[in-house]
C-alpha positions as CSV (number, residue, x, y, z in Angstrom):
1,M,-0.1,0.1,0.0
2,Y,1.3,3.6,-0.9
3,E,0.9,6.7,1.1
4,I,-0.6,9.8,-0.7
5,S,2.3,12.1,-1.7
6,K,1.9,15.9,-1.9
7,L,2.7,16.9,-5.7
8,F,3.4,20.1,-7.3
9,L,2.6,19.4,-11.1
10,V,3.9,22.1,-13.2
11,F,1.6,22.8,-16.2
12,A,3.5,25.0,-19.2
13,L,3.9,25.0,-22.8
14,H,7.6,24.3,-23.9
15,R,9.6,27.6,-23.9
16,S,7.4,29.5,-21.5
17,G,9.4,29.7,-18.2
18,S,8.5,26.2,-16.9
19,S,12.2,25.6,-15.9
20,A,12.4,29.0,-14.0
21,V,9.2,28.1,-12.3
22,A,10.6,24.3,-11.4
23,G,13.8,25.7,-10.6
24,V,12.2,28.0,-7.9
25,L,10.3,25.0,-6.4
26,Y,13.8,23.1,-6.6
27,H,15.5,25.7,-4.6
28,M,12.6,25.8,-2.1
29,G,13.4,22.4,-1.3
30,I,11.0,20.5,-3.2
31,P,12.4,17.6,-5.0
32,M,12.1,17.7,-8.6
33,G,13.5,14.0,-9.4
34,D,16.8,11.9,-9.1
35,N,17.3,11.8,-12.6
36,L,17.1,15.6,-14.0
37,L,17.8,16.5,-17.6
38,G,20.8,18.8,-17.2
39,P,21.7,22.5,-18.4
40,N,22.4,23.0,-22.1
41,P,23.0,26.5,-24.2
42,T,19.3,27.2,-24.4
43,N,18.6,26.6,-20.8
44,P,21.9,27.3,-19.1
45,K,20.5,26.9,-15.5
46,G,18.9,23.6,-15.9
47,H,15.6,22.3,-16.9
48,F,14.5,20.5,-13.4
49,E,12.9,18.1,-15.9
50,N,12.6,14.6,-14.4
51,L,14.1,12.3,-17.1
52,D,12.1,9.3,-16.1
53,F,8.7,11.2,-16.2
54,V,9.6,12.4,-19.6
55,A,10.2,9.1,-20.7
56,L,7.0,8.2,-19.5
57,N,5.4,10.7,-21.5
58,D,7.4,10.1,-24.8
59,K,6.1,6.3,-24.2
60,I,2.4,7.6,-24.2
61,L,3.0,9.6,-27.1
62,G,4.8,7.2,-29.0
63,S,1.8,4.6,-28.3
64,V,-0.5,6.5,-30.5
65,G,2.1,7.4,-33.1
66,A,2.8,11.1,-31.7
67,A,5.6,12.9,-30.5
68,W,6.4,16.2,-28.5
69,D,6.5,18.0,-32.0
70,R,3.6,16.2,-33.4
71,P,1.0,16.5,-30.6
72,P,-2.0,14.3,-31.1
73,S,-5.4,15.4,-30.0
74,R,-7.0,14.7,-26.7
75,D,-9.1,12.1,-28.0
76,R,-6.2,10.5,-29.8
77,I,-4.0,10.4,-26.6
78,M,-6.8,8.5,-24.5
79,A,-6.3,5.7,-27.2
80,S,-2.8,4.9,-25.5
81,K,-2.6,1.2,-24.8
82,L,0.2,1.6,-22.4
83,P,-0.1,-1.1,-19.5
84,E,-1.8,0.6,-16.5
85,N,0.9,-1.3,-14.4
86,E,4.0,0.4,-16.2
87,V,2.2,3.6,-15.7
88,Y,1.9,3.2,-12.0
89,S,5.3,1.8,-11.4
90,T,7.0,4.6,-13.2
91,L,4.8,7.1,-11.0
92,L,5.4,5.5,-7.8
93,K,9.3,5.2,-8.2
94,Q,9.1,9.3,-8.6
95,A,6.8,9.8,-5.8
96,K,8.2,11.3,-2.4
97,P,6.4,12.6,0.6
98,V,6.5,16.1,-1.1
99,Y,8.0,16.5,-4.8
100,G,7.5,18.1,-8.1
101,L,6.9,17.1,-11.6
102,K,7.5,19.4,-14.7
103,D,7.5,18.2,-18.4
104,P,5.5,20.5,-20.9
105,R,4.6,17.0,-22.8
106,M,2.1,16.3,-19.9
107,V,-0.2,19.3,-21.3
108,I,-0.7,16.6,-24.1
109,T,-0.8,13.5,-22.0
110,F,-2.5,14.6,-19.0
111,D,-6.1,13.3,-20.0
112,Y,-4.5,10.0,-20.0
113,L,-2.4,10.5,-16.7
114,K,-5.0,12.5,-14.7
115,P,-6.6,9.3,-12.8
116,F,-3.4,7.8,-12.2
117,L,-1.6,11.0,-10.8
118,E,-4.9,11.8,-8.8
119,V,-5.0,8.6,-7.0
120,L,-1.3,8.8,-5.9
121,N,-1.2,12.4,-5.0
122,N,-2.6,15.6,-3.3
123,I,-1.9,17.8,-6.1
124,T,-1.1,21.4,-6.5
125,Y,-1.5,22.3,-9.9
126,V,1.0,25.1,-11.2
127,F,0.2,26.7,-14.3
128,V,3.0,28.9,-16.0
129,W,1.9,31.6,-18.7
130,R,3.8,33.6,-21.1
131,P,2.3,35.2,-24.1
132,L,2.0,32.6,-26.8
133,D,4.0,34.4,-29.5
134,E,6.9,34.6,-27.3
135,S,6.8,31.0,-26.9
136,I,6.6,30.5,-30.4
137,Q,9.5,32.8,-31.2
138,S,11.7,31.1,-28.6
139,L,10.8,27.6,-29.8
140,A,11.5,28.6,-33.3
141,H,14.9,30.1,-32.1
142,R,15.7,27.1,-30.0
143,S,15.0,24.6,-32.9
144,N,16.5,26.7,-35.8
145,S,13.2,26.4,-37.3
146,D,10.6,28.9,-38.8
147,Y,7.7,30.7,-36.9
148,A,4.7,28.7,-38.8
149,T,6.5,25.2,-37.8
150,A,6.7,26.4,-34.0
151,Q,3.4,27.8,-34.3
152,T,2.0,24.6,-35.6
153,I,3.6,22.6,-32.6
154,L,2.6,25.0,-29.8
155,G,-1.0,25.4,-31.1
156,P,-2.2,22.4,-29.2
157,Y,-0.4,22.6,-26.2
158,N,-2.0,26.1,-26.1
159,A,-5.3,25.0,-26.3
160,N,-4.8,22.0,-23.9
161,L,-3.3,24.3,-21.4
162,N,-6.5,26.4,-21.3
163,V,-8.8,23.6,-21.3
164,H,-6.9,21.9,-18.6
165,R,-7.0,25.1,-16.4
166,E,-10.5,25.5,-17.0
167,Q,-11.7,22.1,-16.2
168,L,-9.7,21.8,-13.1
169,E,-11.0,24.8,-11.7
170,K,-14.6,23.6,-12.3
171,E,-13.4,20.6,-10.2
172,N,-12.3,23.0,-7.3
173,K,-8.6,21.8,-7.6
174,D,-5.8,23.5,-6.1
175,I,-4.4,25.7,-8.6
176,V,-1.6,28.5,-8.6
177,D,-0.9,30.5,-11.6
178,I,2.3,32.3,-12.4
179,R,3.1,34.4,-15.3
180,F,6.9,34.2,-16.3
181,A,7.6,37.7,-16.5
182,D,6.1,38.2,-12.9
183,L,8.2,35.6,-11.6
184,L,11.5,37.3,-12.7
185,E,10.4,40.4,-11.5
186,N,8.6,39.5,-8.1
187,P,9.5,35.8,-7.1
188,E,8.3,36.5,-3.5
189,D,4.6,36.3,-4.3
190,F,4.7,33.0,-6.0
191,V,7.0,31.6,-3.3
192,K,4.5,32.5,-0.4
193,K,1.8,30.9,-2.4
194,I,3.6,27.9,-2.8
195,N,4.7,28.0,0.9
196,Q,1.2,28.1,2.1
197,R,1.0,24.4,1.2
198,L,4.4,23.6,2.8
199,N,5.5,26.2,5.7
200,Y,9.2,25.7,4.6
201,N,12.0,28.1,5.8
202,I,12.9,29.9,2.3
203,N,16.0,31.2,1.6
204,Y,15.0,34.3,-0.8
205,D,18.3,35.0,-1.7
206,K,19.4,31.8,-3.2
207,I,16.0,31.9,-5.1
208,K,16.9,35.4,-6.4
209,E,20.3,34.5,-7.4
210,F,19.0,31.6,-9.4
211,L,16.3,34.1,-11.1
212,D,18.6,36.4,-12.6
213,K,17.1,38.0,-16.0
214,D,19.5,35.8,-18.1
215,L,16.6,32.7,-17.8
216,K,14.8,35.1,-20.2
217,H,17.6,34.7,-22.8
218,F,15.0,34.7,-25.6
């Protein structure tokens, strides 16, 4: 028998500031995974992205013939035949008494993952917002592609993000909204909202050092 965990689940588009949000959670003392995707030139301070959770999302996408840059419809993702025991096993391995998960793919896979996640966790849904045009331009720059290609990829993500936000609010779920620009300018408000669920001792200097303006490098 498992114990219910406290999960901070980050919802965001690619290139929307989710790494900054996940990084703040990490520096607040919330584990984001034992096997994290490291920094690279387009994300120099790290992604704080659990590679095992990413792999699970990729399997779900692959099971319906899709990929992160070829996002399927919400109906199509529900046709996934990934074995339930594999999903539960993967999620249980990531769980801690308090922890966070972040992977933009989840905006696409959430319809399939929702019942698994909710039975295992008490969830605070953290929605990250950045103007869609900025995310599209940033993705095009990172991928060395054109604006239209990036727009085609992120369009379904953006639609799902808004649908999930509306549905979770109707279900009276615990939701925290944060705009990327606001996080960089005034992280205290976001940290206080998260800490209302935790009551940790917070090192604001460490968070501010992490959140320099270079996080918005494009």
